[in-house]
C-alpha angles and dihedrals in degrees: 000000000000109000089182090065096037101053097060115200093358096080094034085073093056091087084087097087097041095073092046090054087053091052090050091049091050092049095053089065103258088137090046122255092264091053100044110131113243090231095061101104137162111294123237118245139176095243093108107013091159090062095050117125123212117235115257122255088250092054091045089053090049090050093049092050091050090062093075093045093050091044088058090051092050092048092052092045095051101028087232108142122235102242097176142347117288115237114234136191140172115241131192127230089254091055091050091050091049089053090049094048092049091056095045096051103043109128099235094045091047091054092049091047092050092053092047091050095054094046091049089051090050091054090048093245092120126037112255092246095046115125105208096184094051091045093055094047092051092044093051091050091047093052114043129163140149117294142189116236111207091195094061096025087230133133109219117213126195120248094207100051124078121253096244092052092053098050098086090050089048090056088055097043094044088055086060089051091054092046088051094049094053103034111011110246097216091051091046092052096040099090089063095054092073107122110220090201089073093058119091095207124032118214134195087253091056090055092046090052095046094091097047094098092053094047093047090049088053089053093049095044095038091056091048091049091053090054091047092053093042089052092051093046096044095090088060093047092248137120141184090268094063099029109065091154089062092052091049093050089049092051091050092048094052094066091050099047125193126307093256095047092098097157092052095043091053094047122116116262093255094055093049091049095043095048094048098038098096091050104037097042093028094061090046091050094050092043090053092050090047090054098043105029108018136243100301092053091046094052125017096023092059090066091056096041109022124181115260106204141038086242090066091050094046093043106033092185089069088059094043092050093047094239113187120193120206108253118248114249111249115200125209097257096183094099095044091047096038091134091056136068117228110246104176142339135189151127124299099207134187091274091053095050090045090059093040091055092042091054094042101039110005138264097287093056090046095051091051097046111031096072087065092063112120105173145327148173140181132216116197124194143168129212110266113261095012111093091166094059119109115269110261121216142202115190124180119189129181126200139190091262143348094270093058091044091055091048091054092046090054093049091050091048094051090050092060089085089059094048102044132047094217121035127162134166119249111234118237114219088346093303127111117234115279092235122045115237093244091057098049117127095166132015120200124172126009130329131168135201134185120227137172087265094051135267126340120204125191117186121178114190118169111313094341131087121197118196122185122181130186097353124129119259099253092052091046092052092050091049090053091052092047097047099041095034088060092044093050091050095059 
């Protein structure tokens, strides 16, 4: 369900707005007026592009010369060596937008994005009329900043933004250049670009690996965020390591965005959380490793032993302790679903359930329950020969114990009324359920509803919850036997 993984290069460009949110946060006085870094300037926007002025040749020269100075700072902060000079160039707004458009219209990325969009709609994480592709194009044009391109090994600087304003972003982007010089960013991220849709049979290992791209992106962006903040705090003699209140204020500010970030402010919860995840949770993860394990473990060691799940990023102690969760068994569903065509498949990780619960029941419920997640995946299909049919869904979720599984099942059940126009309970032996759906606090055993898209079954048995939506009854019964037959046999 992870659109960050599925959309390839498209979402790797989203880092653009994060830094600008940071600038906005710094300017509103979260650091305190007396502590405001000199480099926190007014951010550039597209409100009046016709009135934009290009930076002068003198300022461009100053900006180019600052690259080497900031590269030295980033190298000292990360312990990554400078292996060679970083190429630099000034780019115009038109050139940035061309780069953005190229990476939002590539055929493979577009197909991945389309699948992600429909699955997210099915889970209720995006409104049914939400156009994800259009949203990302507008967002990326709304929020533009300098960027490092690992293909050309070049840091791209903006010709319409002042040198001082670009320096914090340079600290971030030059960290990427150093990461690339020592470890090769494209190679490091490559394991996560495997598209499960291309595999005939999905294994437990495939599901376990499905979040690797997201976790590695959190490492890469978290490290760069630490350097950005350290660079901004350096004039006050502070750093991330001794300024946890600064990191917290930054994390809070990222979900709000700046006043002129209209597209981001109006985005669904899932999009805000997904787009900021590598930065908000990434900086926390790196800061925790810095505090507990030191600089080498927080930087270079993460390229030799990277985290593998969003759980490890969200709860750094699980990474530090080396926690290993037993993989969920994934059956070969092709025979059971022989009348359906597979549409998409993937992990539903701790991050995904955190946002699901937040959207369904609020942040407090999410914060209490999501740490009890222990595994999950979805398998989306459509009836063969009927492209207009509603997307059908199998979702298996495992929890720390039966109580937490039943809590999640109840939250999911109550959210059906928000996701479907028509929802009604299916009577059992002619009798309605003893507890109305809206009053559920726990749900154990099996319960079924009818919606305009077909039946929905939720079955919580022990620590496992099975959810089946819009599938026919014979297929649903076989899935129950397969999922819980396997569970019972353990």
